[in-house]
C-alpha positions as CSV (number, residue, x, y, z in Angstrom):
1,M,75.5,166.4,80.5
2,T,76.0,169.6,78.6
3,E,73.7,171.5,76.3
4,E,75.9,170.6,73.4
5,E,75.1,166.9,73.9
6,L,71.4,167.4,73.4
7,P,69.7,166.5,70.1
8,A,70.4,169.4,67.7
9,G,66.9,169.4,66.2
10,S,65.3,169.7,69.7
11,V,67.6,172.5,70.7
12,R,66.9,174.3,67.4
13,V,63.1,174.2,68.0
14,L,62.9,174.4,71.7
15,G,66.0,176.4,72.7
16,S,69.3,175.9,74.2
17,S,68.4,176.5,77.9
18,K,65.9,174.9,80.3
19,K,64.1,178.2,80.5
20,A,63.9,178.6,76.7
21,R,62.6,175.0,76.3
22,I,59.9,175.4,79.0
23,T,58.8,178.7,77.4
24,A,58.7,177.1,73.9
25,L,56.6,174.2,75.2
26,I,54.2,176.5,77.0
27,N,53.9,178.9,74.1
28,S,53.1,176.0,71.8
29,I,50.4,174.7,74.1
30,L,48.9,178.2,74.4
31,A,48.9,178.7,70.6
32,N,47.6,175.3,69.7
33,S,45.1,174.2,72.3
34,A,41.4,174.7,72.3
35,E,39.4,171.8,73.7
36,K,42.4,169.6,73.7
37,I,45.8,170.5,75.1
38,R,48.5,169.9,72.4
39,Y,51.7,171.2,70.8
40,D,52.2,172.1,67.2
41,S,53.7,169.2,65.2
42,E,57.2,170.6,65.1
43,T,57.3,171.3,68.8
44,K,55.8,167.9,69.5
45,K,58.5,166.1,67.5
46,A,61.2,168.1,69.2
47,H,59.8,167.3,72.6
48,D,59.4,163.6,71.8
49,D,63.0,163.4,70.4
50,L,64.4,165.2,73.5
51,R,62.3,163.0,75.8
52,A,63.5,159.8,74.1
53,F,67.1,161.0,74.3
54,M,66.8,161.8,78.0
55,F,65.4,158.4,78.7
56,E,68.2,156.6,76.8
57,K,71.1,158.7,78.0
58,V,70.1,159.8,81.5
59,Y,67.0,158.3,83.2
60,Q,67.8,154.6,82.4
61,K,71.5,154.6,83.1
62,Q,72.5,152.1,85.8
63,E,74.3,154.8,87.9
64,I,71.0,156.8,88.1
65,N,69.0,153.7,89.0
66,T,71.4,153.0,91.9
67,E,71.0,156.5,93.2
68,K,67.2,156.2,92.8
69,D,67.3,153.1,95.0
70,K,69.3,155.0,97.7
71,A,66.8,157.9,97.5
72,A,63.9,155.6,97.9
73,F,65.5,154.1,101.0
74,V,66.0,157.6,102.5
75,I,62.3,158.5,101.8
76,E,61.2,155.2,103.4
77,V,63.2,155.8,106.6
78,L,61.9,159.4,106.8
79,F,58.4,158.3,106.2
80,R,58.5,155.7,109.0
81,H,60.0,158.2,111.3
82,Y,57.5,161.0,110.7
83,T,54.4,158.8,110.8
84,K,55.2,158.1,114.4
85,S,54.2,161.7,115.2
86,M,51.9,162.7,112.3
87,T,49.4,161.2,109.9
88,E,50.6,159.4,106.8
89,R,49.3,162.2,104.6
90,A,51.0,164.9,106.7
91,A,54.3,163.0,106.7
92,A,54.0,162.5,102.9
93,D,53.3,166.2,102.4
94,F,56.1,167.2,104.7
95,I,58.7,164.9,103.0
96,S,57.5,165.9,99.5
97,G,58.3,169.5,100.3
98,M,61.9,168.7,101.3
99,T,64.8,169.5,99.1
100,D,67.2,166.7,98.4
101,G,69.8,168.2,100.7
102,Y,67.4,168.7,103.6
103,A,66.1,165.1,103.3
104,I,69.6,163.8,103.4
105,E,70.5,165.9,106.4
106,R,67.4,164.6,108.3
107,F,68.3,161.1,107.3
108,K,71.8,161.6,108.6
109,E,70.5,163.0,111.9
110,L,68.3,159.9,112.3
111,C,70.6,157.1,111.1
112,V,74.3,158.1,111.2
113,P,76.0,158.1,114.6
114,K,77.7,161.3,115.7
115,A,81.3,161.1,116.6
116,F,82.0,161.5,120.4
């Protein structure tokens, strides 16, 4: 997905890059929060619109769900493996700190036969 495909109103209010959007959201929270954490109304609407767009176009797509199922399987295999030598909490913490690439490499080492 490209920046141009994002909702124009959200991009106008929040910015055209990830960094700009995060900065805009944080600045709105800082400027508008006292006892309750909140955005100003324009930022909230832009955030809500962008969030709805992302769920519709990205998060709920079938291709993504298929990959999520594969990722969950990789995590399950790694968790079963690491809990043989450490506590469940330690294994969960260790796995949660892995990058996607590192987790996949560990999975391959455990489950995919090497050519000989």
